[in-house]
N, C-alpha and C positions, 0 to 999 in steps of 0.2 A: 769676843764671841760674836759681836755684831757682824763681823766680816764673814764668819762661817755660816751664819744664817742667810746672809745675802747670797753667798756662794751657793748654798743649797737651794735657795729659791730660784736663782738663775739657772742652775743645773736642772732643776725639775721643769722649768719653763722650756728650756732647750730640748730636753728629752721628750716632753709632751708634744712639742710642735713637730718633732720627727715622726711621731706615731700617727699624726693626722694625715691621711692619704689625700692627694689632690683630687678634686672632683672631675669626672669626665662625662661628657654627654655624647650619646650615639643617636643618630637619626637615620631612618630608612631612606634609601634613594630608590624611587620607583620610576621606571621608564616603560611606558605603554607603547607597544607596536601594534598598529591597527592593520587588519587584513585588507588587502586590495581586492581586485577582481580577477576572475578567470575568464578569458575571452578566446574566441577562435573566429577567423574570418578568411575570406579568399580575396585575391587581387589579381589583376591582369589576366582576366579570362579571355582567351582567344580560341576561335574555332575556324578552321580553313573552309573556304567555300568549296562546294562540290557541284559539278554539273549534273543536271538531271540525266538519268540513264534508264535503260530497260533492264539493267542488271543492278543487283545490290552494290552499294559502294560504301566507302568508309571515309569519314572525316577525322582528321587529327587536330589536336589543339593542346593548350596548356593553361595552367593557372598556378598561382603561388598560394600555398596553404600557410596560414599564420596561426600560431597558438601562443598564448601568454598566461602564465600562472603567477600572479602576484598576491595570492592569498596567504602565503607563508604557512600553509598547513602541512606541506609535505605528503599529502594524501595520494598524490598521483592523479591522473586524469585520462579520459578517452575523448577523442574527437571523432564524431560520426558525421557522415554525409548521406544525403538522399536527394535524388532529382526526380522531377515530374516528367511526364511525357512532354515532348516539344510540340506545341500546338501551332497549327497554321492560323493565319489571320481569318477573321470571319468571312471576308470576301473570297479567300481561297477555299474555305469550307463549302461555300455556296457553289463553287466551281467543281467540287468533288474531292478536294485534298483531305487527307487524314493525318493523324499525328505521326510523329517519329517516336516509336516506343522507347520509354526510359530503360527497358530491359536491354537495349542495345548500347547503353552508355556505360563505359568503364573508365576507371582511373588507375594509374600506376604511380605510386608515391615514390619520389626520389629520396636521396640522402638528406637527413635533417641537419640544419645548421643552427647553432646558438648565436643570438645577437646580443643577449644580455643575461645576467644571472648565471645559474649553473650551466656547465657544458652539456652537450647533447647525449652524454652517456645515460642510458636508461630511458631515452625517448626513442620509440621504435615505430617506423612506418609499417603498415600492413604489407606483407610481401605479395608481389605479383599484381596482376590486373584484377580489380574488384568491381563487381557490378554495383551501380549506384541506384538501381530501381527499388531497392530495399535499404533501410537504414543500416549503414555499414561502418564499422570502426576502421578509420583510415590512419590514425596516429594515436599512440598511447604513451603514457609516462608511468613507470613503476613508482611505488611508494618511495619516498625520499628522493625522487628524481623529478625533473621537469619544473623546478622552481626558477623560471626564467622566461625568456622570449625566444621563440623558435620559428624557423621558416623551412619549408620543403617544397621543391618543385613537383608539380603533378602533370603527368602526361595524360591527356584525355583522348578517347576514341569514341566516335559515334557511328553506329551502324545505320546507314541510310537505305531504306527498303527500295527495291526496284520500282520504277515509275512514280517516284515521289514528285509531286508538283513543284514547280519552281516558285520561290518566294522565301520569306523569312518565317522561321519557326521559333517559338519562344517557350521556355520552360523555367522552372525555379530550382535552383540548387540551394538546399538548406544545410548549413554547417553548424554543428552544436558541440559544445564542450561540457563535460560533466565530471564530477569527482569520481575517482576510481581508486583502487581496483575493486 
């Protein structure tokens, strides 16, 4: 009978060890993605020279508009621009020169290209020539679009009043990007 007791004890030990579940440990894995910046800028501004004239004239030029949304928000955005009057130098003012009015400065935004991130689908330039003497939206990205880097060529036109004095005229073009829509 000793053998049967041993057998029973071994059988109970084996059965008991099969009922004990192996222990498992679970840990959370957390990856944080931090927001970058949203920026807009212009590059390569050029304006053609215009000869002084007794009639109104027009100067044409160009620039490259750049927009980048690295915020990871998917909120969309608007790029606006505004330009000041083009002012003559103080010496020219003393001689009688006046400003070239900002109301005569327009921009026509070309096709948008993506250089990184999402494609340009949902990134839209404002159609036609837009006056820049008031803050004007020139480029926008719909929600869930525009999460990348984009460029667009811009054609500029400046109306030069008749009898404008010869010399250099300077103004400021301000480009701003903000969350939208």
